[in-house]
C-alpha angles and dihedrals in degrees: 000000000000111000092185096058095088090050092049091047092048092049091049091052092046092053091047091050092047091051092048093051091045090056088058105035100045096053092044091049089050092051093048092049090047091050089050092050093053094043094242095121091054090053091050090046092053092049095050099033096098091053095047094048087072088072095034098258130132120239091256088069088073093084098055090042092051092047092046094047096047109021113025145287093267092057088053090051089053090052094045091052093066098043128087101239131149122242089252093053091049089050091054091047091048093051091049094047093046088056096046115024140140093012093167092058102033101043094068089049090052089049089055088052089056101260116132107245096226091050091049093050094045093049094046095044093043091049089050093054092045091050091047089052092048091051091047093050092044091052090049092051090048089049096234096123 
């Protein structure tokens, strides 16, 4: 009986997962930094700032939200890592993304399960905005913002 086999298997899976996440986070980080260097992210931030203020987020939060909603959570993490956000803003973004993430991959699966795609997207996106608003209001009541 090999007592080290579980440790070797766990290490192998950890390395595979790290490589997979690295393939997502490094390119997304590169794109975000490039957008920042050319001023494109600031233009996007200005455009979406009024909408994001509803949930207490700056305009620059649009990029991680977009990536989380349409790509995946790890892409959003890569974008968040290069932005100057407070812990409370990151918490709001995380709650919103956890409610509405990977729409491009999960909506077809929901369709196969019998849920109309438009209904699924509207419910998930609406729930995300409502949860973001609840967190924002809660943080205001607690005086942490």
